[in-house]
TIKE-59362 format. One line per 2 residues: their letters; for each residue x, y, z of N, C-alpha, C. Coordinates in steps of 0.05 Angstrom, whole numbers, plus 5000, padded with zeros to 4 digits. Example, Ala and Ser with C-alpha at 12.3 -4.5 7.8 and 13.67 -1.06 7.14 Angstrom:
! TIKE-59362
as = 5264/4886/5156/5246/4910/5156/5264/4934/5156 ~ 5257/4955/5142/5273/4979/5143/5258/5001/5157
This chain:
! TIKE-59362
xx = 4859/4955/4928/4880/4955/4907/4898/4980/4911 ~ 4922/4979/4906/4940/5001/4910/4949/5013/4884
xx = 4954/5038/4884/4967/5051/4861/4953/5044/4835 ~ 4927/5049/4833/4912/5042/4809/4892/5064/4804
xx = 4881/5065/4781/4860/5084/4775/4835/5078/4790 ~ 4818/5098/4795/4794/5093/4810/4778/5118/4813
xx = 4757/5116/4829/4738/5138/4832/4736/5148/4861 ~ 4755/5140/4878/4753/5148/4905/4780/5155/4916
xx = 4780/5170/4939/4805/5175/4953/4802/5167/4982 ~ 4819/5149/4991/4815/5137/5018/4829/5155/5038
xx = 4814/5172/5051/4826/5189/5071/4805/5194/5092 ~ 4813/5203/5116/4794/5208/5137/4807/5206/5164
xx = 4792/5203/5185/4803/5199/5211/4810/5170/5214 ~ 4830/5164/5232/4841/5138/5232/4849/5128/5259
xx = 4848/5102/5264/4858/5090/5289/4884/5076/5283 ~ 4904/5080/5300/4930/5068/5294/4942/5056/5319
xx = 4951/5032/5317/4965/5019/5339/4994/5022/5336 ~ 5009/5017/5357/5038/5022/5357/5053/5011/5334
xx = 5069/5028/5322/5087/5019/5300/5113/5011/5312 ~ 5125/4991/5299/5151/4982/5308/5172/5003/5303
xx = 5193/5004/5319/5213/5025/5316/5226/5024/5289 ~ 5225/5046/5274/5239/5048/5249/5249/5076/5247
xx = 5271/5080/5234/5282/5107/5231/5261/5125/5217 ~ 5259/5150/5227/5239/5168/5217/5241/5171/5187
xx = 5265/5169/5176/5269/5175/5148/5263/5150/5131 ~ 5259/5127/5143/5255/5103/5127/5226/5097/5121
xx = 5220/5090/5096/5194/5082/5087/5199/5059/5068 ~ 5204/5034/5078/5217/5014/5062/5199/4996/5045
xx = 5172/5000/5047/5154/4982/5033/5127/4996/5030 ~ 5108/4981/5018/5081/4990/5014/5069/4999/5041
xx = 5060/5023/5043/5047/5034/5067/5065/5036/5091 ~ 5092/5036/5087/5110/5042/5108/5120/5018/5123
xx = 5136/5022/5145/5149/5001/5159/5130/4978/5168 ~ 5106/4985/5176/5087/4965/5186/5062/4962/5168
xx = 5064/4973/5144/5041/4972/5125/5016/4984/5138 ~ 5019/5006/5153/4996/5018/5166/4995/5048/5161
xx = 5013/5059/5144/5014/5087/5137/5018/5105/5161 ~ 5034/5096/5180/5042/5112/5203/5069/5124/5199
xx = 5069/5151/5199/5094/5166/5196/5106/5173/5223 ~ 5131/5168/5227/5144/5175/5252/5163/5199/5248
xx = 5166/5215/5269/5185/5237/5268/5177/5261/5253 ~ 5151/5264/5247/5141/5288/5233/5133/5309/5253
xx = 5143/5334/5249/5135/5357/5266/5121/5377/5248 ~ 5096/5383/5254/5081/5402/5238/5092/5430/5242
xx = 5095/5446/5221/5105/5473/5225/5085/5490/5241 ~ 5096/5510/5256/5079/5528/5272/5061/5543/5253
xx = 5072/5551/5230/5056/5565/5210/5061/5551/5183 ~ 5040/5539/5171/5043/5525/5146/5049/5545/5124
xx = 5068/5538/5106/5075/5557/5084/5052/5557/5063 ~ 5053/5578/5046/5033/5579/5025/5039/5559/5003
xx = 5065/5552/4999/5073/5533/4979/5095/5516/4990 ~ 5098/5492/4979/5121/5475/4985/5145/5483/4968
xx = 5169/5476/4976/5193/5482/4961/5202/5458/4946 ~ 5205/5460/4919/5214/5438/4903/5245/5437/4904
xx = 5256/5414/4911/5285/5411/4913/5296/5398/4887 ~ 5282/5378/4877/5291/5365/4852/5268/5349/4840
xx = 5271/5342/4815/5252/5325/4801/5267/5308/4782 ~ 5260/5282/4780/5274/5263/4763/5254/5246/4747
xx = 5261/5241/4722/5245/5222/4706/5251/5193/4715 ~ 5231/5178/4722/5236/5151/4732/5220/5129/4718
xx = 5203/5137/4699/5188/5117/4684/5159/5118/4692 ~ 5142/5109/4673/5113/5108/4677/5105/5087/4698
xx = 5084/5093/4712/5074/5073/4731/5062/5087/4756 ~ 5046/5071/4771/5033/5081/4795/5043/5066/4819
xx = 5066/5053/4817/5080/5041/4839/5090/5063/4858 ~ 5088/5059/4884/5097/5080/4903/5127/5078/4907
xx = 5140/5101/4912/5169/5100/4918/5173/5090/4947 ~ 5197/5081/4953/5205/5074/4980/5232/5087/4986
xx = 5237/5090/5012/5260/5105/5022/5274/5089/5044 ~ 5300/5085/5041/5316/5072/5062/5342/5087/5064
xx = 5347/5099/5087/5372/5114/5091/5372/5138/5072 ~ 5393/5140/5056/5396/5163/5038/5390/5155/5009
xx = 5375/5133/5006/5368/5124/4979/5338/5121/4975 ~ 5328/5129/4952/5300/5125/4944/5300/5105/4921
xx = 5281/5086/4923/5278/5065/4903/5251/5068/4889 ~ 5252/5068/4862/5227/5072/4847/5226/5051/4825
xx = 5201/5042/4820/5197/5021/4800/5179/5032/4778 ~ 5188/5034/4753/5173/5046/4732/5177/5031/4706
xx = 5163/5041/4685/5166/5029/4658/5178/5050/4640 ~ 5198/5043/4626/5211/5060/4606/5211/5045/4579
xx = 5194/5054/4561/5191/5039/4536/5179/5012/4541 ~ 5193/4991/4532/5183/4964/4536/5198/4949/4559
xx = 5211/4965/4576/5225/4953/4598/5214/4963/4625 ~ 5215/4945/4645/5210/4953/4673/5236/4959/4686
xx = 5237/4982/4700/5263/4992/4709/5261/4998/4739 ~ 5279/4986/4755/5282/4994/4783/5305/5014/4784
xx = 5299/5038/4795/5319/5059/4798/5325/5064/4827 ~ 5351/5068/4833/5359/5076/4860/5370/5104/4857
xx = 5358/5123/4872/5366/5151/4870/5377/5161/4896 ~ 5396/5180/4895/5405/5194/4918/5383/5211/4929
xx = 5375/5208/4954/5352/5223/4964/5357/5253/4965 ~ 5381/5261/4969/5387/5290/4972/5387/5304/4945
xx = 5396/5291/4924/5400/5305/4898/5382/5295/4876 ~ 5371/5271/4878/5355/5259/4857/5372/5245/4835
xx = 5398/5244/4840/5417/5231/4821/5412/5201/4820 ~ 5411/5190/4796/5408/5161/4794/5434/5147/4800
xx = 5434/5129/4820/5457/5115/4829/5461/5088/4814 ~ 5439/5074/4809/5439/5050/4792/5411/5044/4782
xx = 5410/5028/4761/5384/5019/4750/5386/4989/4742 ~ 5364/4975/4744/5362/4948/4734/5338/4948/4715
xx = 5342/4935/4692/5321/4935/4671/5317/4907/4660 ~ 5292/4901/4653/5286/4877/4638/5261/4882/4621
xx = 5258/4866/4600/5236/4870/4581/5210/4861/4595 ~ 5189/4877/4593/5164/4872/4606/5142/4865/4585
xx = 5122/4851/4595/5099/4845/4577/5084/4870/4569 ~ 5070/4869/4547/5053/4891/4539/5027/4890/4555
xx = 5018/4913/4565/4993/4915/4580/4971/4922/4560 ~ 4950/4905/4559/4930/4908/4538/4902/4910/4550
xx = 4883/4911/4533/4854/4912/4540/4848/4935/4559 ~ 4831/4931/4578/4821/4953/4595/4843/4965/4611
xx = 4865/4951/4616/4887/4962/4633/4908/4977/4617 ~ 4905/4979/4591/4926/4990/4574/4933/5019/4580
xx = 4914/5034/4592/4920/5062/4599/4940/5065/4620 ~ 4946/5043/4635/4966/5044/4656/4986/5022/4652
xx = 5005/5025/4633/5024/5003/4626/5046/4998/4646 ~ 5050/5017/4664/5072/5015/4683/5065/4999/4708
xx = 5085/4993/4724/5080/4977/4749/5061/4990/4768 ~ 5045/4973/4781/5028/4982/4803/5038/4974/4830
xx = 5054/4953/4830/5065/4941/4855/5088/4957/4866 ~ 5088/4961/4892/5109/4976/4905/5132/4959/4914
xx = 5157/4967/4910/5180/4951/4919/5181/4948/4949 ~ 5195/4927/4959/5201/4923/4987/5231/4923/4990
xx = 5242/4937/5010/5270/4938/5015/5276/4929/5044 ~ 5292/4908/5047/5299/4898/5074/5322/4878/5071
xx = 5337/4875/5092/5359/4856/5093/5378/4859/5070 ~ 5382/4884/5061/5401/4890/5040/5391/4883/5012
xx = 5365/4877/5009/5354/4869/4983/5331/4887/4975 ~ 5325/4889/4949/5302/4902/4939/5286/4881/4923
xx = 5261/4878/4930/5244/4859/4915/5221/4873/4901 ~ 5216/4866/4876/5195/4878/4860/5178/4857/4847
xx = 5153/4865/4839/5135/4847/4824/5126/4863/4800 ~ 5133/4854/4776/5126/4867/4751/5098/4861/4742
xx = 5088/4877/4723/5060/4874/4715/5054/4846/4703 ~ 5075/4833/4692/5071/4807/4680/5081/4784/4698
xx = 5083/4789/4724/5089/4768/4743/5118/4762/4747 ~ 5136/4780/4738/5165/4776/4743/5172/4785/4771
xx = 5183/4767/4787/5192/4773/4814/5222/4776/4813 ~ 5232/4799/4823/5260/4804/4822/5271/4810/4850
xx = 5295/4801/4855/5309/4808/4880/5336/4820/4872 ~ 5341/4844/4881/5365/4859/4874/5381/4866/4899
xx = 5407/4869/4895/5423/4879/4917/5417/4909/4920 ~ 5410/4917/4944/5401/4945/4949/5423/4965/4945
xx = 5448/4956/4949/5470/4975/4946/5480/4979/4918 ~ 5479/4957/4902/5491/4958/4875/5471/4954/4852
xx = 5448/4944/4858/5428/4938/4837/5433/4911/4823 ~ 5454/4896/4831/5459/4871/4819/5437/4851/4824
xx = 5429/4836/4803/5408/4817/4805/5417/4793/4823 ~ 5403/4789/4845/5408/4767/4863/5394/4742/4851
xx = 5369/4745/4844/5353/4725/4830/5329/4738/4817 ~ 5318/4724/4798/5294/4733/4784/5278/4709/4775
xx = 5251/4711/4780/5233/4690/4773/5211/4701/4754 ~ 5208/4690/4731/5187/4697/4712/5164/4677/4716
xx = 5144/4685/4732/5122/4666/4738/5104/4663/4714 ~ 5103/4682/4696/5085/4681/4673/5056/4683/4681
xx = 5051/4694/4705/5024/4694/4716/5016/4723/4724 ~ 4992/4730/4718/4982/4756/4728/4951/4756/4727
xx = 4938/4772/4743/4909/4773/4743/4898/4789/4720 ~ 4872/4792/4718/4859/4804/4695/4869/4832/4689
xx = 4874/4848/4710/4884/4876/4706/4913/4879/4714 ~ 4928/4857/4712/4956/4856/4717/4962/4860/4747
xx = 4986/4856/4755/4993/4854/4783/4992/4881/4797 ~ 4984/4880/4823/4984/4904/4840/4994/4898/4868
xx = 4991/4873/4877/4999/4865/4903/5030/4869/4907 ~ 5037/4880/4929/5065/4887/4934/5080/4865/4950
xx = 5105/4859/4944/5121/4839/4958/5124/4847/4988 ~ 5128/4826/5004/5132/4829/5033/5158/4814/5040
xx = 5177/4827/5053/5201/4814/5062/5200/4810/5092 ~ 5204/4785/5101/5204/4779/5129/5218/4752/5134
xx = 5234/4752/5155/5248/4727/5164/5262/4713/5142 ~ 5277/4729/5126/5293/4717/5105/5277/4707/5081
xx = 5252/4716/5079/5235/4707/5057/5224/4731/5042 ~ 5220/4728/5016/5205/4747/5000/5178/4734/4994
xx = 5157/4745/5005/5130/4733/5002/5115/4750/4982 ~ 5104/4737/4961/5090/4751/4940/5067/4734/4931
xx = 5044/4747/4925/5021/4733/4915/5018/4737/4886 ~ 5026/4718/4870/5022/4719/4841/5018/4690/4832
xx = 4994/4683/4824/4987/4655/4818/4981/4640/4844 ~ 4998/4642/4863/4995/4630/4890/5010/4648/4909
xx = 5003/4647/4935/5019/4660/4955/5044/4644/4959 ~ 5067/4656/4953/5092/4641/4952/5113/4655/4968
xx = 5129/4639/4983/5152/4650/4998/5177/4640/4984 ~ 5193/4659/4975/5219/4652/4964/5241/4658/4984
xx = 5262/4641/4984/5285/4647/5001/5297/4673/4991 ~ 5301/4692/5008/5310/4719/5000/5338/4717/4988
xx = 5355/4700/4998/5383/4698/4989/5386/4683/4963 ~ 5369/4662/4958/5374/4644/4936/5351/4644/4915
xx = 5327/4652/4923/5304/4650/4905/5291/4623/4906 ~ 5301/4605/4923/5289/4579/4925/5261/4581/4937
xx = 5242/4566/4926/5214/4567/4936/5214/4552/4963 ~ 5205/4566/4984/5204/4554/5010/5177/4542/5016
xx = 5156/4555/5007/5129/4544/5009/5110/4558/4990 ~ 5087/4546/4986/5067/4558/4968/5039/4550/4979
xx = 5021/4571/4980/4993/4566/4986/4976/4574/4962 ~ 4961/4555/4952/4947/4558/4926/4916/4559/4930
xx = 4907/4570/4952/4878/4569/4957/4861/4592/4947 ~ 4873/4611/4931/4857/4633/4922/4870/4646/4897
xx = 4855/4661/4882/4865/4675/4859/4882/4699/4867 ~ 4900/4707/4849/4918/4730/4855/4901/4754/4862
xx = 4906/4766/4885/4891/4791/4893/4905/4816/4883 ~ 4892/4838/4885/4904/4864/4879/4914/4878/4904
xx = 4903/4871/4927/4912/4881/4952/4937/4866/4961 ~ 4950/4876/4982/4976/4865/4991/4974/4850/5017
xx = 4993/4831/5022/4994/4817/5047/5006/4834/5069 ~ 4999/4828/5094/5011/4841/5117/5019/4820/5137
xx = 5035/4828/5157/5042/4809/5178/5025/4813/5203 ~ 5019/4791/5216/5004/4791/5241/5014/4769/5259
xx = 5016/4774/5285/5022/4753/5304/4997/4748/5321 ~ 4986/4724/5320/4962/4717/5335/4966/4689/5347
xx = 4959/4686/5372/4963/4660/5385/4993/4652/5385 ~ 5010/4672/5385/5039/4666/5385/5050/4657/5359
xx = 5035/4658/5337/5043/4649/5311/5045/4673/5292 ~ 5068/4676/5280/5071/4697/5260/5059/4688/5233
xx = 5042/4704/5222/5027/4696/5198/5024/4718/5178 ~ 5020/4710/5153/5015/4728/5131/4985/4730/5127
xx = 4974/4754/5128/4945/4758/5124/4941/4772/5097 ~ 4924/4760/5081/4921/4770/5053/4892/4766/5044
xx = 4883/4784/5026/4857/4779/5012/4861/4756/4993 ~ 4839/4741/4989/4841/4718/4971/4813/4710/4962
xx = 4803/4721/4940/4778/4712/4927/4754/4709/4946 ~ 4743/4732/4955/4719/4731/4972/4725/4723/5000
xx = 4750/4726/5009/4757/4719/5036/4783/4733/5043 ~ 4789/4733/5069/4815/4741/5080/4826/4717/5094
xx = 4851/4710/5089/4863/4686/5101/4888/4693/5117 ~ 4894/4675/5136/4919/4676/5151/4935/4651/5146
xx = 4960/4655/5137/4978/4633/5129/5003/4635/5146 ~ 5012/4613/5156/5037/4613/5172/5061/4622/5156
xx = 5075/4642/5167/5099/4652/5154/5121/4631/5153 ~ 5121/4613/5173/5142/4593/5174/5140/4571/5152
xx = 5115/4562/5148/5112/4538/5130/5090/4540/5109 ~ 5075/4563/5108/5054/4566/5088/5028/4552/5094
xx = 5025/4541/5118/5001/4527/5126/4978/4546/5130 ~ 4954/4540/5119/4931/4556/5123/4922/4554/5152
xx = 4920/4576/5166/4912/4576/5194/4883/4583/5198 ~ 4872/4601/5182/4844/4609/5184/4835/4623/5158
xx = 4809/4624/5155/4797/4638/5131/4771/4651/5140 ~ 4769/4676/5133/4744/4691/5139/4731/4698/5112
xx = 4708/4686/5107/4694/4690/5082/4673/4712/5084 ~ 4669/4726/5062/4648/4747/5061/4635/4747/5034
xx = 4612/4759/5031/4598/4760/5006/4613/4779/4987 ~ 4615/4770/4961/4629/4786/4941/4654/4772/4933
xx = 4652/4756/4912/4675/4740/4903/4688/4752/4878 ~ 4679/4775/4868/4690/4787/4845/4718/4798/4850
xx = 4732/4805/4829/4760/4814/4831/4763/4839/4849 ~ 4742/4856/4850/4744/4880/4866/4744/4875/4896
xx = 4736/4851/4904/4736/4844/4932/4764/4840/4943 ~ 4784/4839/4925/4812/4835/4934/4828/4860/4933
xx = 4815/4884/4929/4830/4908/4925/4844/4918/4950 ~ 4833/4912/4973/4843/4924/4998/4868/4910/5009
xx = 4881/4924/5027/4903/4912/5044/4892/4909/5072 ~ 4893/4886/5084/4882/4882/5111/4896/4901/5132
xx = 4881/4909/5152/4891/4926/5173/4890/4910/5199 ~ 4913/4909/5213/4916/4893/5237/4915/4910/5262
xx = 4897/4902/5280/4894/4916/5306/4895/4895/5328 ~ 4919/4888/5336/4921/4866/5356/4912/4840/5344
xx = 4891/4828/5354/4881/4803/5343/4856/4808/5326 ~ 4851/4833/5319/4829/4841/5302/4839/4849/5274
xx = 4824/4840/5254/4830/4848/5226/4807/4865/5216 ~ 4814/4887/5204/4794/4904/5190/4799/4903/5161
xx = 4778/4900/5145/4782/4897/5116/4759/4911/5101 ~ 4766/4924/5079/4747/4937/5062/4746/4922/5035
xx = 4723/4913/5028/4719/4899/5002/4702/4916/4984 ~ 4715/4931/4966/4699/4949/4949/4680/4933/4931
xx = 4658/4945/4925/4639/4931/4907/4643/4937/4878 ~ 4655/4960/4871/4660/4967/4843/4633/4968/4828
xx = 4633/4957/4804/4608/4957/4788/4589/4935/4797 ~ 4597/4918/4815/4581/4895/4823/4562/4902/4846
xx = 4563/4927/4855/4545/4935/4877/4561/4948/4899 ~ 4547/4955/4921/4561/4969/4943/4581/4951/4957
xx = 4603/4963/4966/4623/4947/4979/4617/4943/5009 ~ 4634/4928/5022/4630/4922/5050/4656/4927/5066
xx = 4653/4940/5089/4675/4943/5108/4668/4925/5131 ~ 4688/4911/5141/4683/4891/5162/4706/4889/5182
xx = 4700/4878/5205/4720/4872/5225/4715/4845/5236 ~ 4737/4830/5241/4734/4804/5253/4758/4798/5271
xx = 4754/4781/5290/4774/4774/5310/4786/4746/5304 ~ 4812/4744/5306/4825/4718/5302/4830/4706/5329
xx = 4820/4681/5333/4822/4668/5359/4836/4641/5356 ~ 4850/4633/5378/4864/4607/5378/4855/4591/5402
xx = 4846/4566/5397/4838/4548/5418/4853/4522/5413 ~ 4871/4516/5432/4889/4493/5428/4908/4499/5405
xx = 4908/4481/5385/4925/4485/5362/4910/4497/5338 ~ 4884/4502/5341/4867/4510/5319/4860/4540/5321
xx = 4859/4553/5298/4851/4581/5296/4822/4582/5285 ~ 4808/4603/5293/4782/4609/5283/4778/4639/5281
xx = 4756/4648/5268/4751/4676/5266/4723/4682/5276 ~ 4719/4706/5286/4693/4714/5296/4687/4742/5285
xx = 4665/4744/5269/4657/4770/5258/4649/4789/5280 ~ 4657/4814/5278/4651/4835/5298/4630/4855/5287
xx = 4634/4864/5262/4614/4882/5250/4618/4884/5220 ~ 4598/4893/5206/4599/4898/5177/4583/4923/5171
xx = 4594/4939/5153/4580/4963/5144/4580/4962/5113 ~ 4557/4965/5101/4554/4962/5072/4551/4990/5059
xx = 4564/4992/5036/4560/5016/5019/4580/5038/5024 ~ 4601/5034/5041/4619/5056/5046/4647/5051/5034
xx = 4655/5026/5031/4681/5020/5020/4682/5027/4991 ~ 4704/5039/4983/4707/5045/4954/4733/5033/4943
xx = 4735/5033/4917/4757/5018/4904/4784/5032/4908 ~ 4805/5015/4907/4833/5023/4905/4844/5038/4929
xx = 4832/5036/4952/4842/5050/4976/4839/5032/5000 ~ 4859/5035/5018/4859/5020/5043/4857/5040/5066
xx = 4839/5036/5085/4836/5054/5108/4862/5057/5124 ~ 4863/5079/5140/4884/5083/5160/4869/5086/5186
xx = 4882/5076/5208/4868/5076/5233/4883/5093/5254 ~ 4866/5107/5270/4878/5123/5292/4856/5131/5312
xx = 4863/5128/5337/4846/5138/5359/4818/5127/5358 ~ 4814/5102/5351/4788/5091/5351/4771/5099/5327
xx = 4782/5113/5308/4768/5122/5284/4780/5110/5259 ~ 4763/5105/5239/4772/5092/5215/4767/5111/5191
xx = 4788/5116/5175/4786/5133/5152/4783/5118/5126 ~ 4765/5126/5109/4761/5112/5084/4749/5132/5064
xx = 4741/5124/5041/4729/5142/5022/4704/5131/5009 ~ 4687/5148/5001/4663/5140/4986/4656/5164/4968
xx = 4653/5159/4943/4646/5181/4925/4667/5203/4924 ~ 4693/5196/4926/4716/5214/4924/4718/5234/4947
xx = 4705/5229/4969/4705/5248/4991/4718/5237/5016 ~ 4729/5254/5033/4740/5246/5059/4717/5236/5076
xx = 4723/5216/5092/4702/5200/5105/4713/5190/5131 ~ 4697/5188/5152/4706/5178/5178/4685/5161/5190
xx = 4694/5138/5202/4676/5120/5216/4688/5110/5241 ~ 4672/5100/5259/4681/5088/5284/4693/5060/5279
xx = 4718/5056/5286/4730/5030/5280/4720/5008/5298 ~ 4707/5014/5319/4697/4993/5337/4669/4983/5328
xx = 4655/5000/5314/4628/4992/5306/4623/4994/5276 ~ 4639/5009/5262/4635/5013/5233/4615/5036/5228
xx = 4605/5049/5249/4585/5070/5245/4598/5095/5232 ~ 4585/5106/5212/4594/5129/5198/4591/5154/5217
xx = 4613/5169/5219/4613/5193/5236/4610/5219/5221 ~ 4624/5221/5198/4620/5244/5181/4631/5239/5153
xx = 4622/5255/5134/4631/5254/5107/4636/5282/5098 ~ 4659/5288/5087/4665/5315/5076/4649/5319/5051
xx = 4644/5344/5044/4628/5351/5021/4643/5355/4995 ~ 4670/5356/4996/4685/5362/4972/4697/5338/4958
xx = 4691/5333/4933/4703/5311/4918/4733/5316/4915 ~ 4749/5295/4915/4778/5298/4916/4792/5285/4892
xx = 4778/5278/4871/4792/5266/4848/4793/5236/4851 ~ 4811/5224/4835/4813/5195/4834/4827/5184/4859
xx = 4833/5158/4858/4844/5145/4882/4869/5159/4892 ~ 4872/5160/4918/4895/5173/4931/4903/5158/4956
xx = 4916/5173/4975/4927/5160/4999/4925/5179/5022 ~ 4925/5167/5046/4926/5183/5071/4947/5171/5089
xx = 4962/5189/5103/4982/5180/5122/4977/5194/5149 ~ 4981/5179/5170/4980/5190/5197/5007/5201/5204
xx = 5009/5227/5205/5035/5241/5210/5036/5252/5239 ~ 5020/5242/5257/5021/5251/5284/5001/5274/5290
xx = 5011/5298/5289/4993/5321/5295/4972/5326/5273 ~ 4978/5316/5249/4959/5320/5227/4957/5294/5211
xx = 4937/5292/5194/4935/5272/5174/4943/5285/5148 ~ 4960/5272/5132/4969/5282/5106/4958/5265/5084
xx = 4943/5277/5067/4930/5261/5045/4940/5271/5018 ~ 4949/5252/5002/4955/5259/4974/4931/5250/4958
xx = 4916/5269/4948/4890/5263/4935/4895/5256/4905 ~ 4874/5245/4893/4876/5238/4865/4879/5262/4846
xx = 4872/5286/4855/4876/5310/4839/4903/5323/4846 ~ 4921/5307/4857/4949/5314/4862/4953/5338/4881
xx = 4936/5339/4901/4940/5358/4923/4949/5344/4948 ~ 4968/5356/4962/4975/5346/4989/4959/5362/5009
xx = 4942/5349/5023/4924/5362/5042/4930/5354/5070 ~ 4933/5374/5088/4937/5369/5116/4911/5376/5131
xx = 4902/5358/5148/4878/5363/5164/4880/5350/5191 ~ 4865/5360/5210/4865/5350/5237/4848/5325/5240
xx = 4859/5305/5255/4842/5282/5261/4821/5289/5281 ~ 4798/5276/5279/4777/5281/5298/4750/5269/5289
xx = 4733/5264/5308/4707/5251/5303/4686/5271/5296 ~ 4691/5297/5299/4670/5317/5296/4666/5326/5267
xx = 4687/5324/5250/4684/5333/5223/4711/5340/5211 ~ 4711/5347/5185/4735/5353/5171/4744/5381/5177
xx = 4770/5384/5184/4782/5410/5190/4809/5412/5177 ~ 4809/5426/5154/4834/5429/5138/4852/5450/5149
xx = 4878/5445/5148/4898/5464/5158/4916/5474/5136 ~ 4920/5458/5114/4937/5467/5092/4931/5450/5067
xx = 4938/5461/5044/4934/5447/5019/4954/5457/4998 ~ 4966/5438/4984/4987/5445/4964/4984/5428/4939
xx = 4990/5440/4916/4991/5426/4891/5019/5414/4888 ~ 5021/5388/4884/5048/5376/4884/5055/5360/4858
xx = 5036/5358/4840/5042/5343/4815/5023/5352/4793 ~ 5034/5351/4769/5017/5358/4746/5001/5335/4736
xx = 5007/5311/4746/4993/5287/4738/4980/5274/4762 ~ 4964/5254/4757/4947/5242/4778/4963/5231/4801
xx = 4955/5237/4825/4969/5229/4849/4960/5201/4859 ~ 4966/5181/4844/4957/5154/4852/4977/5139/4870
xx = 5004/5141/4865/5022/5129/4884/5021/5142/4911 ~ 5028/5127/4932/5030/5138/4959/5055/5155/4961
xx = 5054/5178/4975/5078/5194/4979/5095/5184/5002 ~ 5119/5194/5005/5136/5189/5028/5138/5215/5044
xx = 5133/5214/5070/5136/5237/5088/5159/5230/5106 ~ 5181/5245/5105/5205/5239/5122/5216/5266/5132
xx = 5211/5272/5158/5219/5298/5168/5203/5319/5155 ~ 5217/5339/5142/5203/5360/5128/5203/5354/5098
xx = 5211/5329/5090/5212/5322/5062/5187/5307/5053 ~ 5178/5313/5029/5155/5299/5017/5164/5289/4989
xx = 5166/5263/4986/5172/5252/4960/5146/5244/4946 ~ 5141/5255/4922/5117/5250/4908/5122/5238/4880
xx = 5111/5215/4875/5113/5202/4849/5089/5211/4831 ~ 5095/5225/4809/5075/5231/4789/5073/5208/4770
xx = 5061/5213/4746/5058/5191/4727/5085/5180/4719 ~ 5105/5197/4713/5131/5186/4705/5154/5201/4718
xx = 5149/5217/4739/5170/5232/4752/5169/5227/4783 ~ 5191/5232/4796/5193/5233/4825/5203/5260/4833
xx = 5189/5273/4851/5195/5300/4860/5200/5301/4890 ~ 5220/5315/4898/5224/5320/4926/5216/5349/4933
xx = 5197/5351/4952/5188/5376/4962/5196/5378/4991 ~ 5198/5403/5002/5202/5406/5030/5181/5425/5041
xx = 5174/5420/5067/5154/5437/5080/5169/5457/5098 ~ 5161/5482/5096/5173/5503/5113/5194/5519/5098
């Protein structure tokens, strides 16, 4: 699950495969250009400063949705009073350029402590797509904020929506009620797959057997659905059908999928890897390994150099991505759910206690190089790292910091 309350912080050493070319300053969707938390164009300072420099701070509304950055604009999705608000800010100054608002449902019961959006916007092809807590799917013009189309599905899971929209090939793909592809220009429903309950984790793209597909958690399984027509291509089932089993976002490594299914209160979670294979016109999956008891809630691993980063018991954690074998666990608790990004020479983690931590990747153990306090409130949304800029979403504010 992304951008939600929890008891762990997903950080550690990571394996990462090539990211598609994207401008270093752009972070257009959940977990970046390829949904893998790979930062391009970051240069670590020769000497890390004692503190970061705050450039601006803006009130943007309550919520744990992560900000996104395209060109010179930052897009943020938050709740202000009884409305959900998409704000477009000038990245240099924090000035609000436009806003779109609509009345949102009241968040009640166990989720009421977090009434704002959890789902992160997606920006592509000149559009901004969002998913509100009550299942409202919106498509806005990225330049003006004008509503292109809006669909009130009236559907949401037990703890409200968290899955983030995906824009690809002229479609806005969102999982709410069913995995649905809307025409990005018109809002027309292009296809729908209804084989699983709404997950909290987000879909990602994968090309296997020459077929572009949407890979998503879905009620005790991970599935691959054709991006072109919504046809179910394959399904990998695992033990654990509770809602917490859908918290993760799948990680794609060529034709291999790595997925963490947290156990939550239902018992220890499972981390697993499986291979997607195609024979003739049919797809199948082959399990590679499973590790029990290490996956924790609300966090998705990051991969780099054959190592897999995750969290357990609020601590930094590292495992071998080829076998699932645990390599090391740091001794320091890091607060609630957080995020980790592969920034090249270092890993940058925004922890649940609102610290930005820089540490070296490696299989031997945790080696910290810098640590900064960046927010007065819980650091649940993922940060944006762009050059020497760090955009951090607090509970209701967005702050631009610079390194050096």
